[in-house]
C-alpha positions in Angstrom: 37.0 72.8 146.2 37.8 70.5 149.1 37.2 72.8 152.0 40.4 73.7 153.9 41.3 71.6 156.9 38.9 72.5 159.6 41.4 73.7 162.1 41.0 77.3 163.2 44.2 79.2 163.7 42.6 80.5 166.9 44.1 77.3 168.5 47.3 79.3 169.0 45.5 82.3 170.4 43.8 79.9 172.8 47.2 78.7 174.0 48.3 82.2 174.7 45.2 83.0 176.7 45.4 79.8 178.6 49.1 80.5 179.4 48.3 83.9 180.7 45.5 82.5 182.8 47.7 79.8 184.3 50.4 82.4 185.2 47.9 84.6 187.0 46.6 81.6 188.9 50.0 80.9 190.5 50.2 83.0 193.7 54.1 83.2 193.9 54.1 84.8 190.4 50.9 86.9 190.8 52.0 88.5 194.0 55.0 90.0 192.2 53.1 91.2 189.2 52.4 95.0 188.9 51.4 95.0 185.2 50.7 92.5 182.5 51.3 93.0 178.8 50.1 90.7 176.1 51.2 91.4 172.5 52.4 94.9 173.7 49.0 95.7 175.3 48.8 96.5 179.0 46.0 94.3 180.3 46.2 95.6 183.9 48.4 97.9 186.0 50.3 100.7 184.3 53.5 101.1 182.3 54.9 103.3 185.1 54.7 100.2 187.4 57.4 98.6 185.2 59.7 101.5 185.4 59.3 102.3 189.1 62.5 100.6 190.0 64.3 102.0 193.0 66.8 104.7 192.0 69.9 105.4 194.2 70.4 109.1 195.0 67.4 110.3 192.9 67.8 113.6 191.2 64.8 115.3 189.5 65.1 117.7 186.7 63.0 119.9 184.4 64.0 119.6 180.7 63.1 122.0 177.8 63.7 121.3 174.1 64.2 124.2 171.7 64.3 123.1 168.1 63.3 126.2 166.1 63.9 125.7 162.4 63.0 122.0 162.5 59.7 121.1 161.0 57.7 118.0 160.0 59.4 114.6 160.3 62.8 116.1 161.5 61.0 117.8 164.4 59.2 114.6 165.3 62.5 112.6 165.2 64.3 115.2 167.4 61.4 115.1 169.9 61.6 111.3 170.0 65.4 111.2 170.4 65.4 113.6 173.4 65.2 111.2 176.4 65.8 114.1 178.8 62.4 115.5 177.8 60.6 112.2 177.3 61.8 110.8 180.6 61.8 113.9 182.8 59.2 112.4 185.1 61.7 109.7 186.0 64.6 110.7 188.3 68.2 110.0 187.4 70.8 108.5 189.8 73.0 111.3 191.1 74.2 114.5 189.5 76.7 112.6 187.4 73.9 110.5 186.1 72.2 113.6 184.8 75.4 114.6 183.0 75.7 111.2 181.4 72.1 111.2 180.2 72.7 114.6 178.7 75.8 113.5 176.8 73.9 110.4 175.5 71.1 112.7 174.3 73.6 115.0 172.5 75.0 112.0 170.6 71.5 110.8 169.6 70.5 114.3 168.4 73.7 114.8 166.4 73.1 111.3 164.8 69.6 112.4 163.8 70.9 115.5 162.2 73.5 113.6 160.3 70.9 111.0 159.2 68.9 114.0 157.8 72.0 115.4 156.0 72.2 118.3 158.4 76.0 118.4 158.8 76.1 122.0 159.8 73.6 121.5 162.7 74.5 122.4 166.3 73.3 120.7 169.5 73.8 122.6 172.8 72.8 121.3 176.2 73.1 123.3 179.4 72.4 122.1 183.0 71.6 124.6 185.6 72.7 127.4 183.2 76.1 125.9 182.5 77.1 124.4 179.1 77.6 120.7 179.2 81.3 120.8 178.2 82.1 123.4 180.9 80.8 121.4 183.8 83.4 120.1 186.3 84.2 116.3 186.4 81.9 115.8 189.5 79.3 118.5 189.3 77.0 119.3 192.2 73.5 120.8 191.5 70.9 122.5 193.7 68.3 119.9 194.6 65.9 122.3 196.3 63.9 122.2 193.0 64.2 120.2 189.8 67.5 120.9 188.1 66.8 123.0 184.9 68.0 121.4 181.7 67.9 123.2 178.3 68.4 121.4 175.0 68.9 123.6 172.0 69.0 122.2 168.4 69.9 124.4 165.4 69.3 122.0 162.4 71.3 124.0 159.9 71.0 123.5 156.1 70.5 120.3 154.2 73.7 119.0 152.5 73.9 117.0 149.2 76.5 114.7 147.8 79.5 116.3 146.2 82.4 114.2 144.8 81.9 110.4 145.3 85.0 108.2 145.1 85.1 104.4 145.2 88.7 103.1 145.7 90.6 99.9 146.0 88.7 96.8 144.8 85.5 98.9 144.9 86.9 101.2 142.2 85.4 99.1 139.4 81.9 99.5 140.9 79.4 102.1 139.9 78.5 104.6 142.7 75.1 105.1 141.1 74.3 101.4 141.9 74.6 102.3 145.6 72.5 105.5 145.3 75.7 107.6 145.6 75.4 110.3 142.9 76.5 114.0 143.0 73.5 116.1 144.0 71.8 113.3 145.7 70.8 112.9 149.4 73.8 112.8 151.7 72.1 111.2 154.8 74.6 109.3 156.9 72.6 106.2 157.0 72.6 106.0 153.2 76.4 106.4 153.1 76.8 103.7 155.8 74.5 101.3 154.0 76.3 101.9 150.7 79.5 100.7 152.3 77.8 97.6 153.7 76.3 96.8 150.3 79.7 97.2 148.6 81.2 94.6 151.0 78.2 92.3 150.4 78.6 92.5 146.7 82.3 91.7 146.9 81.6 88.8 149.2 78.9 87.6 146.7 81.8 87.2 144.2 83.1 84.4 146.4 85.5 86.7 148.4 84.9 85.8 152.1 87.6 88.2 153.4 86.1 91.4 151.8 86.1 94.4 154.0 86.0 98.2 154.1 89.5 99.8 154.4 88.3 103.4 154.5 85.1 105.4 154.6 85.5 109.2 154.9 83.0 112.0 154.8 84.1 115.6 154.4 81.6 118.4 154.6 82.1 121.6 152.6 80.0 124.2 154.5 80.4 126.8 151.8 78.9 124.7 149.0 76.8 122.6 151.4 78.0 119.4 149.9 79.6 116.2 151.3 82.5 114.5 149.6 82.5 110.7 150.2 85.3 108.2 149.8 84.8 104.5 150.3 87.6 102.1 149.8 87.3 98.3 150.1 89.6 95.2 149.8 88.0 92.2 148.2 90.6 89.5 149.1 90.9 86.2 147.3 88.2 84.0 145.9 87.9 81.0 148.1 85.7 77.9 148.4 84.2 76.6 151.6 86.4 74.3 153.7 86.0 72.2 156.8 82.7 72.6 158.6 82.9 72.1 162.4 79.8 71.8 164.6 79.7 73.0 168.2 77.0 72.8 170.8 75.2 69.6 169.6 74.5 67.0 172.2 71.4 65.0 171.3 71.3 66.0 167.7 73.9 64.2 165.6 76.6 66.5 164.5 77.1 64.7 161.1 73.4 65.2 160.4 73.7 69.0 161.2 76.7 69.2 158.9 75.0 67.3 156.1 71.6 69.0 156.4 73.2 72.5 156.2 74.4 71.6 152.7 77.6 73.6 153.2 79.7 71.1 151.3 83.5 71.1 151.1 84.9 73.0 148.0 81.5 74.7 147.4 82.0 78.3 146.3 81.7 80.8 149.2 78.4 82.6 149.1 76.9 84.8 151.9 73.4 83.8 150.7 74.2 80.1 151.1 75.4 80.7 154.6 72.2 82.6 155.4 70.0 80.0 153.9 71.8 77.2 155.7 71.1 79.0 159.0 67.4 79.4 158.2 67.2 75.7 157.1 68.6 74.5 160.4 66.4 76.8 162.5 63.3 75.5 160.6 64.0 72.0 162.0 62.6 73.2 165.3 65.3 71.5 167.5 67.5 74.5 168.1 66.9 77.5 170.2 69.7 79.3 168.3 71.9 78.7 165.2 74.9 80.8 164.1 77.4 80.1 161.3 80.8 81.7 162.0 83.4 82.2 159.3 87.1 81.9 160.1 89.0 85.2 160.1 91.7 83.7 157.8 91.8 81.1 155.1 93.2 77.6 155.8 96.6 76.7 154.3 94.8 75.0 151.4 93.0 78.3 150.5 89.6 77.3 151.8 87.4 79.0 154.3 86.7 77.0 157.5 83.2 77.4 159.0 81.8 76.6 162.4 78.1 75.9 163.0 77.2 76.8 166.6 73.9 75.5 167.8 72.0 75.6 171.1 69.5 72.8 171.5 66.0 73.5 172.6 63.6 71.3 174.5 62.6 68.3 172.3 59.4 67.2 174.1 56.4 69.5 174.2 52.7 69.3 174.8 49.8 71.8 174.9 46.2 72.4 174.3 44.2 74.9 172.4 40.7 76.4 171.9 38.9 77.9 168.9 35.6 79.5 168.1 33.6 80.1 165.0 30.3 81.9 165.0 29.0 79.3 162.5 30.7 76.1 163.6 30.9 76.6 167.4 33.8 76.0 169.7 36.5 73.4 169.6 39.1 72.0 172.0 42.4 70.3 171.0 45.4 68.8 172.7 48.8 67.5 171.4 52.1 66.0 172.4 55.3 65.9 170.4 58.9 65.1 170.2 61.2 67.1 167.9 64.3 64.8 167.9 63.0 61.2 168.1 66.1 59.3 166.8 68.8 62.0 167.0 68.4 63.5 163.5 65.5 66.0 164.1 62.8 63.4 163.4 59.5 64.8 164.5 56.6 62.9 166.1 53.3 64.5 167.0 50.2 63.0 168.4 47.1 65.2 168.6 43.3 65.0 169.1 40.5 67.5 168.7 36.8 67.9 169.3 34.8 70.7 167.6 31.3 71.9 167.0 30.7 72.4 170.7 27.8 74.8 171.2 26.7 74.7 167.6 24.3 71.9 168.7 23.5 70.3 172.0 23.7 66.8 170.5 27.2 65.5 171.2 26.8 62.8 168.4 27.0 65.7 165.9 30.3 67.0 167.2 33.4 66.6 165.0 36.3 64.4 166.3 39.8 63.8 165.0 43.0 62.2 166.2 46.2 61.6 164.4 49.9 60.6 164.6 52.3 62.5 162.4 55.9 61.7 161.7 58.5 63.8 159.8 62.0 62.7 158.8 64.1 65.5 157.3 67.1 64.7 155.2 66.0 61.2 154.4 68.1 59.6 151.6 69.6 63.0 150.8 69.6 66.5 152.4 67.0 68.0 150.1 64.4 65.2 150.7 61.9 64.9 153.6 59.5 62.1 154.5 56.1 63.0 156.0 53.9 60.1 157.2 50.6 60.2 159.1 47.8 58.0 160.4 44.5 59.9 161.0 41.0 59.2 162.1 38.2 61.8 161.8 34.5 62.2 162.1 33.1 65.2 160.2 29.5 66.5 160.5 29.1 69.7 158.4 25.6 70.5 157.5 25.8 68.8 154.2 27.1 65.4 155.1 28.5 63.1 157.8 31.8 61.2 157.2 33.8 58.8 159.3 37.3 58.5 157.9 40.6 56.7 158.5 43.5 57.5 156.3 47.2 56.6 156.1 49.6 58.7 154.1 53.3 58.8 153.2 54.8 61.6 151.1 58.3 62.4 150.0 59.1 66.1 149.2 62.2 67.2 147.3 63.5 70.8 147.2 64.3 71.6 143.6 65.5 75.1 144.7 64.9 77.5 147.5 61.5 78.3 146.0 60.4 75.1 144.3 59.3 71.9 146.0 57.8 68.7 144.5 55.9 66.1 146.5 54.7 62.6 145.8 53.6 59.5 147.7 50.7 57.2 148.5 47.4 57.6 150.4 44.9 54.9 151.6 41.6 56.2 152.9 38.6 54.3 154.2 35.4 56.3 154.7 31.8 55.7 155.6 29.6 58.6 154.7 26.0 59.8 154.7 25.0 62.5 152.2 22.6 63.3 149.5 23.2 59.8 147.9 22.5 57.9 151.2 24.9 55.8 153.1 28.1 54.7 151.3 31.4 53.1 152.1 34.6 53.9 150.2 38.1 52.5 150.1 40.4 54.7 148.0 44.0 54.3 146.9 45.6 57.3 145.5 49.0 58.8 144.6 49.1 62.5 145.4 51.5 64.6 143.4 52.2 68.3 143.7 54.5 71.2 142.8 54.8 74.4 144.7 56.7 77.6 144.0 56.8 80.0 146.9 58.3 83.4 145.9 56.8 85.4 148.7 59.0 87.7 150.8 57.3 86.5 154.0 55.2 83.5 154.6 53.0 84.9 157.4 52.7 88.5 156.2 53.8 88.8 152.5 54.1 92.3 150.9 55.5 91.2 147.5 56.0 88.1 145.4 53.7 85.2 144.6 52.9 81.6 145.5 51.7 79.0 143.0 50.6 75.4 143.4 49.7 72.5 141.1 48.4 69.2 142.4 47.1 65.9 140.8 45.8 62.9 142.6 45.1 59.8 140.5 42.8 57.5 142.5 41.1 54.1 142.5 38.1 53.4 144.7 38.2 49.7 145.4 34.6 48.9 146.5 33.1 50.3 143.3 36.0 49.7 141.0 36.0 53.4 140.1 39.0 55.2 138.6 39.2 59.0 138.8 41.7 61.8 139.2 41.5 65.2 140.8 43.5 68.2 139.5 43.9 71.5 141.4 45.8 74.7 141.0 46.1 78.0 142.8 48.1 81.3 142.6 48.3 84.2 145.0 50.1 87.5 144.4 51.0 90.5 146.5 51.8 94.1 145.7 53.0 96.6 148.3 52.2 100.3 147.8 53.3 103.5 149.5 56.0 104.1 152.0 57.0 100.9 153.9 54.2 99.0 152.0 51.5 100.6 154.2 49.0 99.2 151.7 49.3 95.7 150.3 47.0 94.5 147.6 46.6 90.7 147.7 44.7 88.4 145.4 44.2 84.6 145.0 42.7 82.4 142.3 42.1 78.7 142.7 40.4 76.0 140.6 39.9 72.3 140.5 38.4 69.5 138.5 37.7 65.8 138.9 38.0 63.6 135.8 36.6 60.0 135.6 33.8 58.1 137.5 30.5 57.8 135.6 28.4 58.8 138.6 29.1 61.5 141.1 28.1 59.2 144.0 31.0 56.9 143.0 33.5 59.6 144.0 34.0 59.6 147.8 32.1 62.4 149.6 35.3 63.9 151.1 36.9 64.0 147.6 34.2 66.0 145.9 34.5 69.7 145.8 32.7 72.1 148.2 33.4 75.7 149.1 32.6 78.1 151.9 34.3 79.0 155.1 37.4 80.7 156.3 39.6 79.2 153.6 37.6 80.0 150.5 34.4 82.2 150.4 34.0 83.8 153.8 30.5 84.5 155.1 29.2 81.1 154.1 29.2 78.0 156.4 31.9 75.4 156.0 31.3 73.4 152.8 27.9 75.2 152.2 28.6 76.2 148.6 27.7 73.2 146.4 25.4 71.9 143.8 22.1 70.8 145.4 19.4 68.2 144.5 15.8 69.0 144.0 15.3 68.1 147.7 17.8 70.8 148.6 20.6 68.4 149.6 24.2 69.3 148.8 26.0 66.8 146.6 29.4 68.3 146.2 30.8 68.9 142.7 33.3 67.9 140.0 34.8 71.4 139.6 35.2 74.7 141.4 36.7 78.1 141.0 37.3 80.7 143.7 38.9 84.1 144.0 39.7 86.4 146.9 40.8 90.0 147.0 42.1 92.0 149.9 43.5 95.5 150.6 45.7 95.2 153.7 46.0 98.7 155.1 48.4 99.5 158.0 46.8 102.0 160.3 49.4 102.1 163.1 52.6 100.2 163.7 50.6 97.4 165.2 47.1 97.7 163.9 45.7 97.2 160.4 42.4 96.8 158.6 41.5 94.6 155.7 38.5 95.0 153.5 38.0 91.9 151.4 35.8 90.3 148.8 35.5 86.5 148.0 33.7 84.8 145.2 33.3 81.1 144.3 31.3 78.6 142.3 31.0 74.8 142.4 29.7 72.8 139.5 28.7 69.2 138.5 30.6 69.4 135.3 34.4 68.8 135.0 34.8 72.5 134.0 33.0 75.2 136.1 29.9 76.5 134.4 29.4 79.4 136.8 25.7 78.9 136.9 25.7 79.4 140.6 28.1 82.1 141.8 28.3 83.0 145.5 30.0 86.1 146.9 31.0 87.2 150.3 32.5 90.5 151.6 33.6 91.9 154.9 36.2 93.7 157.0 39.2 92.3 158.9 41.3 93.5 161.8 45.0 92.7 162.1 47.3 93.1 165.1 51.1 92.6 164.5 53.0 90.2 166.7 56.5 88.7 166.5 55.1 85.4 165.2 52.8 87.0 162.5 49.6 89.1 162.5 46.6 88.1 164.6 43.6 88.0 162.3 39.9 88.6 162.9 37.6 88.7 159.9 33.8 89.4 159.9 32.1 88.5 156.6 28.6 88.6 155.1 27.2 86.4 152.3 26.0 88.6 149.5 23.8 85.9 148.1 22.6 84.0 151.1 21.2 80.4 150.8 17.7 80.1 152.1 18.2 79.1 155.8 21.9 79.4 155.4 24.5 81.3 157.5 23.8 85.1 157.9 27.4 86.0 158.7 30.8 84.5 159.6 33.5 85.4 162.1 37.0 84.0 161.6 40.2 84.3 163.6 43.7 83.0 163.3 47.4 83.8 163.1 48.9 85.0 159.8 47.1 86.5 156.8 44.2 84.6 155.3 46.4 83.7 152.3 
């Protein structure tokens, strides 16, 4: 397969490290720093430094939690909810501050009991031997020693659902569809969520003014059951009306309105509003986007909307660093503009050098530079233009290639999951490989289809992603006509509570049809495998058919597969054992005469922008003189 673009995701990690270093290097900031955290990890100092803010009239106390009768998860939740105990090393502000903290604790503990369907539970808190509710409005405690605080929780029995009544416009709905059945769990969170789901379902019928009118919960302590009544009003079915835009300055308001696809007289749908917000955020020009619905319908019966945006910074620049145990280090820099002509047009200029350290000969380094332009909403809201001009020098172990390419692609969103793309590509390349020195000028029309049904692009736990691509081509210098075809599918299955184990798999294959001789196909268009994007443990483009002189030629077909078990160990940390397999053949259909396998173990660390990834892999069938292992790092899962 054509090896994945040789850009390590470590570039982003390099930016974070460089940013942290630059902040520390600035004396005005460094002098104020007591602790530094990166991705939730304290790098120096202590967490207490962050909390050591000056407290007015500090009062120290000694808190004790007595929760006899609570076991397992309930006990853990009560322990976590008791800030009086968890924060007893930190003084409160004044005697009244201690009382306020105790009242807040009682509310949290009662909420935990209700969430666990313990409606007969009791929470008592006493301060200096006096019950919380019997303290005077302005209590005064003895400060000669820490003020004693006792928290007592009697969980009581578990209640179940008794009679369930849906009323009003919700009367026609089935309580079982909202997990509300007699004898079932009566936790307060489930009851609250059922009401929210009922309103969402009514709104999904095109009723924007749907709301709850009543939600009552009555506990019968004799039978240990809870009777629940939920009443809702649906309101009229209404289409979308006038769409106003607020907050836009440099970004054209008409473009925002058009690109949101919230057309007049379109049927109201909460999902459409949510997707419109996501669509506008993905443009990258706004720091915030919110879509507000009017509280009442307009005189013509439509629902007015307001899109409120806050524009971010349009110009940006940065640099990055990457490292591979096989390919060496790399440096990159870029500059970009996110709103070039006022309609979220994006221009990005970048350059990169890599292979540093893999060899001392700078002539064998890899270089690349490119200009990339994106125009969203060209011709129609669902269409996007991507154009680029790139120059690159590649020097993997198996060939050397100097390439200049110009590309223009139009993409069209068939649906929220399906995208088709098509366009033109002109590539000039001068290469040195197993067939000697050759020059190619290739005209091609890349076409592709993608369906992305994953629940999360950076860290999926369910769904799948499938791609199909064809690239009819004509190589002008040799008069060669050929076409490449590729397809891939990846799937995800979450297991256990909160998907703590996710099984992930990917299959990919490709074939080149046409061209009498392999050398007539440009080197960079032949199929190779190996590296972080295919079979880990092998060097970049190491997997290939070889000549009798042990020179890689690339192939006409390939097939690869990857399997991972993504196991969550803690809230932030996970491990990923994985296995990759691949084969590249000279025939147009893989013959699997040479199958290469790699296996290894990965580490994941969760961040707000996706998991940080570190993989270590070994080739199970190493080439003579080939790579002995591979280390790969990046942001997001490997596929």
